[in-house]
N, C-alpha and C positions, 0 to 999 in steps of 0.2 A: 045586174050586179050592183052592189053598193059601191059608191065611190070611196076613195081613201079617206076623204074628209068626213064622210058620214060614219065610216068605221071607227075613225079616231074619236069622233064625237060620242058614239055609242059607248066606246071603251071608257071614255072620261065619265060619262053618265053612270055607267055601272060602278066604276071606282067610287064616284061621289056617293052613290046610293049605299054602297058597302060601308063607306066611312060613316055616313049618317046612321046606318043600322048599328054599326059597332059602337058609335058614340051613345046611341040610345040604350043599347044593351049594357054598356059600361055605366051609364047613369043609373039604369035600373038596378044593376048588380051592386053598384056603389051605394045607392040609396038603401037597398035591402041590407047591405053589410053594415051601414051606419045604424040602421034600426036594430039589427041583430046585436051589434056591439053595445049600443045603449041598453038594450034589454039584458045582455050578459052582465054588464057592469052594474046596472041597477039591481039585478037579482043578487049579485055578489055582495054589494053594499048592504042590502037588506039582510042577507044571511049573516054577515059579520055583525051588524047592529043587533040582531036578535040572538047572537051567540050560537047560531046553527052551523057556522063555518069558522073554523079556527085551525091554523097550522102553527105548531110550535115544535120545540125540540123533542117533545114527547109523542108527536104524531108518528105512527108507523110509516116507515118509508120516506120520512121527511129528508129534504136535501137542503143544507145551508148554502146560501149564495151570499158571498160577501162583496158588497160594492164599496170600493175604496174611494176616498175623496179624490176627485179629478178623473174618475173613470168615465170614458166616453160610452155612448150607446153601443158602439161596436165591441168595446171591451166586455160590456154586460152580455151582449149577444153571444160572444165567445164562451163566457162562463156558463151560460144556459145550454149552449150546444154541447160543451164538454161534459156536462152533467146529464145529457140526453133529455133535457126538458123541451127543447125545440129541435127541429130538423133542418131549419134554414136560417142562417144568420142574417143574410141579406134581406130576406123577407121581414124578419123581426125589426131590423134597423129601419127599413122603409115604412113599415106600419107604425113604428114609434113616431116618425116624423109626421105621417099623415094624420095620426090620431092625437097629436099634440102631447105625447108623452116624452118626446125627446128633450133631455135636459131636466126632466121632472123627477128622475129616479133619485132616491134618497140613499146616501152612503150609510153603510152599516150592514148588519147581518139579517137576512130575510130567509125564512123557512118556506120552501115550496115542495110540491109533490108532483109526480108524473101524472100526466093526463089533463093538466090545465091547458086551456086554449091560449092563444097569444094575447087576447084581450085581457083575460084574467091574470096572466103573468105580468103584463104591463101595469095593470092597476095595482096589483099586490106589491110591486116593487116601488110604487110611489107612496106607500103607507110607511108610518114610523117603523123603523127596524126593531128587532128584538133587543131589549135592553134590561138592565137590572139597576135597582136603586139601592144604594148602600149609605148608611150613616156611620161616619167615623167619629168616635168621641175624642176629646182632647187627651193628649198624653200618650198616644200610640207611638211605638217605634216604627221605623221603616219596615222591618221584618214583619211586624204585626199587620201593617197595612197591606203588604203583599199577600199575606195569608188570607186576610178578609176578602181581598179581590178574587183570589183563587176559589175560596169557599163559596163565593157568590156565582161562580161559573165562568169567570174570565179566563181566557186561554193563552195569555201572553207567556213569552219565555222569560224566566227569571234572569237568565244571563243577559238578555237584551235589555231588560228593565234596569238591571244594575249598571249596565254600560251607559244608558241614557241618564241615569241619576249622577253619573260621574262625568257627564259631558255638558257643562254649563254653556258652552259655545252654541249648543242647539237651542238655547232659550234666552238669547241675549236681548230679546225685545222687552224683557221685564227688568225694571230699574233695580230691584233688589238683588237680582242675580249678579249684576256688575260689582256689587259690594261684597260678595262672598269671598272670603279669604281661602284660596286654594292651597293646600299643603298635603304632603305625603302622610301626615299624621291623622288626617281627617277621614272619617268613615262616610262614604257616599256624600258627595259635595252638596247635593240638593236636599239632603235629609234635614228636616226641620221646617221645610217650606211646603209640604203637602197639607194644606190647611184643613183642620178637622171640620167637617160639615157633611151635609147630605148631597150625594152626587148621583147622576144617572150615567151609566156607561153601556156602550155596546159590548156584547160578550166577546167579540173578536177584536176589540179596540187594540191598537198597537201601544206599546209602552210610551212612545213619544206623545201619542194622543192622550193617553191617560194622565201623564205628567202635566201636559199643557192644560188639561181640564182643572187640575189642582192649582196650578200656578196662576191661571187667570183669576181664580177666586182669591188667591193670596194677594194678588196685585190690587184687587178691589178693596180688600180688608186693610191694607197698609196705606192709610191716608197720608197726604203730603205733610200734615201736622206731625206725624210720627217721625218722619225723616228730619224735620226741623228740630224736634225735641231731642232726637238721638244726637244730632250734631251739637246741640247746646249743652249736653251732658258729657260730651267728648267720646261718644260711641258711634260705631258704624251700625247700620241696620242689622248686619250679620251678627255683631256682638249682642245686640238687643235680643234677637231671636234665640241665640245661644243661652243667654241669661234667662230668658223667658222659659226655655225648655227645662232648666233646672228648677225654676219656681213652680212650673206645672207639675213636676214629679214630686215636689216636696209637699204640696198642699192643694186641695181643691176649693178651699174657702177663699172667697174674694178678698175679705179684709186681711186674712192672714197672708195672702199673696203679697200685699203691699208691705207688710212688716218683714216678710222673708226677703223681699227685694231690698228693703232698707238695710237689712243685715249684710247682704252680699255687697251692696254699694259701699257701706261703711267699711267693710273689710278690704275691698279693692282699692279704696281711696285712703286707707290708713297709712300712717307713717311707720307703723310697726309691720315690718316685712313678713313676720310670722303669720300675721292675719291675712296675708294675700293667698295663703292656702285655704281655699274656701271650705274644705272638709265636708262637701255635700254628699250625703248618702245616695242621692239621686244619681250622681256620676258613677258610683261603684255599682249600684243596682243595674245601671245601663250595661256595664261590663258583665255582670252576672247573667243578664238576659241574653247577651250575645253568646254566652257559654251554655245556654239552655237551662239556666237555673232561675228559680222564682225570686222576685225581689223580696227583701226582708228588712225589718227594722233592727234585727239583731246581727249586725255585720261582725264577721270574725276578723281576727288579726290578719289572716291570710287575704280576706277581701280587701281590707284597708291597704295592704301592701302590694296589691296587684300592680304590675309594671305596665302602665299605659298612660299616655298623655291625657287620657280622659279621666284619670283618677285625680280628683282635686284634693286628695289627702296628701299626695306627694308631688304634685305639680302645681306651680303658682298660677293664679288667675283663672280665667275661664277655660273650659276644655276647648279643643280645636274646632268643635262644631256642636250643633244642637244634639241633645240626647233623646229627644222625642219631638212630636209635632205639637207645639204649644197653641192654646186657643187665645182668643182676643183678650180675656181677662188677664192672663199671664203676660201677654205682650204689653198691655197697658200698665201692669204692675212693674214690669221691668223699666218702662219709661218714666213712670211716676211713682217712685217708692214713697212710703209713708214719710212725710216731712218731719223734721225735728225729732227723729228717732235715734236713740243712742244705743240700740241693741247691737251686739256683735256675735251672739250665739242663739241657737234655737234647737229644740228637739221635739219629736212627736210625742203627744200625750197618749197615743194608742187608741183614742176614741174618735179620731178625725180632727182633733185640735192640735195646737202648737203652743209650746211654752218657750218664752223668750227670756234672754238674760243679757245683762250688761257685762258681767265679768265671767271669767272661766270658772271660778268657784261657784257662782250662782248656776252656771250651766251644768256643772257636775252634780249639784244638788237636785236640779230638775231631772237629770237622767236617773238618779237614784230613786226619785219619787215615782217616775212613770215607767221605768223599764219593765216592771211587772206586767204592764198592759201590752207589751209588744209581741207577745206570742200569738 
């Protein structure tokens, strides 16, 4: 009979052999898994590059997976599990760490389909998410911008977007936001600050994210020099943007913008209080658009008498806030009006030009000359 010491030694030897065998099997399986993973991902990359593989919103059976900024791997695993794309959340999280994908997943909307293996899912979630590129021209109103965003496929809630636009406290990191004058008369506090430009958005981007994208660009466009200039002419940046929005809606010509700006500055600074009523068609057309009407050069008496603080025919000075999203030319014109200009009036010529006048009589004569072109 074997002694106890020998039996213990044999057991230990058997256990050691089993451990070594398991380790070798693990190494073998792991090595083969890595090879298979590399092969899977290499084949997937090649298929994507050659346009043989693509999943988007038009793919039959596609499932949108939205990764929010700050989502952990376990959050992503839960979303995949809930959409029946994986059957084991713990395994997905573990493989993400082992394969180096943990922390590499990109926030945004990704389209996936059932039947993809874990390697393919992990790789696809590290690619750039589904997005749309939109170019916003100068002079759009806030409502027009929302419509363009929706037309491009973005899925945000209008109610939530409006709430964010009226919550400047959410965007206090931007210097210009602190200068915005908040009042009950103002339509959407951040209106005027969604800078016209070309942007790329995730189709499921939140309103706060969308607005931040606009405001980051606005901050870049508003140089320190502009704040200094605004102060030197006795205006806040908010007043500059509001004035620029009127200029933007009055003309698209860069030279005329400086002259239009000079007219508004002359009237605002005039000793004649009657001239403080800017009488800008742009302000009334803004009100028309809010009512679903087309802008027009032939304003009616009813238009001019509209009861709104935005109506510069019957309210002195600038409107409570911007009437559109002005571009850089209009902002610069608001800051740097044509010097030594003694014009106090202007009207459209009907062909894209502008006629200027010093006196009201000259202005009436210009209207008589050009009103036939306004239809």
